[in-house]
C-alpha positions in Angstrom: 14.7 2.4 3.1 11.1 1.2 3.5 9.6 -0.8 0.6 5.9 -0.2 0.0 3.9 -2.1 -2.6 0.4 -1.0 -3.6 -1.3 -4.1 -5.0 -4.1 -3.4 -7.5 -5.2 -3.5 -11.1 -5.4 0.3 -11.5 -9.0 0.8 -10.4 -10.2 4.0 -8.7 -9.8 2.4 -5.2 -6.2 1.4 -6.1 -5.4 4.9 -7.3 -6.9 6.4 -4.2 -4.8 4.1 -2.0 -1.7 5.1 -3.9 -2.4 8.8 -3.4 -3.0 8.2 0.3 0.3 6.3 0.7 2.2 9.0 -1.2 0.7 11.6 1.1 1.4 9.6 4.3 5.1 9.1 3.2 5.5 12.8 2.4 3.9 13.9 5.7 6.1 11.6 7.7 9.2 12.4 5.7 10.3 8.8 5.6 12.5 7.3 2.9 10.4 4.8 1.0 10.4 3.1 -2.4 6.8 2.9 -3.6 5.9 0.3 -6.2 2.5 -0.1 -7.9 1.9 -3.8 -8.7 -0.8 -4.2 -11.4 -0.1 -7.8 -12.6 -2.9 -10.0 -11.4 -0.7 -13.0 -11.0 1.8 -11.1 -8.9 -1.0 -9.7 -6.8 -2.5 -13.2 -6.1 1.0 -14.6 -5.4 1.5 -12.0 -2.7 -1.7 -13.2 -0.9 -3.9 -10.4 -1.9 -7.3 -11.8 -3.0 -9.2 -8.5 -2.8 -7.7 -5.3 -4.1 -6.4 -2.9 -3.3 -3.8 -4.2 -0.9 -0.8 -2.7 0.9 2.5 -4.5 1.6 5.2 -2.9 3.7 8.6 -4.5 3.8 7.2 -7.7 2.4 4.4 -7.9 5.1 0.8 -7.7 3.9 -0.9 -5.0 6.0 -4.4 -5.2 4.6 -6.4 -5.9 1.4 -9.8 -5.2 0.0 -10.2 -1.6 1.2 -8.7 1.9 1.0 -7.0 3.1 4.2 -7.0 6.8 5.0 -3.8 8.8 5.4 -3.9 8.6 9.2 -4.1 4.8 9.2 -1.3 4.5 6.7 0.9 6.8 8.8 0.2 4.5 11.8 1.2 1.5 9.8 4.4 3.1 8.5 5.3 4.1 12.0 5.0 0.5 13.2 1.7 1.1 15.0 -0.2 -1.6 13.2 
């Protein structure tokens, strides 16, 4: 099972990223555990200095922006 962490304090961008991740997971039909991390210390400890950030299987994929569903699907399929 894939482990996905959405790193963000709960701002609008973070919520939009969370929705895009949920949609990408649903469209791909992959088995994934999605966790929303809002603790600022945990966010910084993971290497995210700008939110929102996306971590897949303990690897930081990006931070500081909201990816669209297409990009997230590519990441989840191993394309990025």
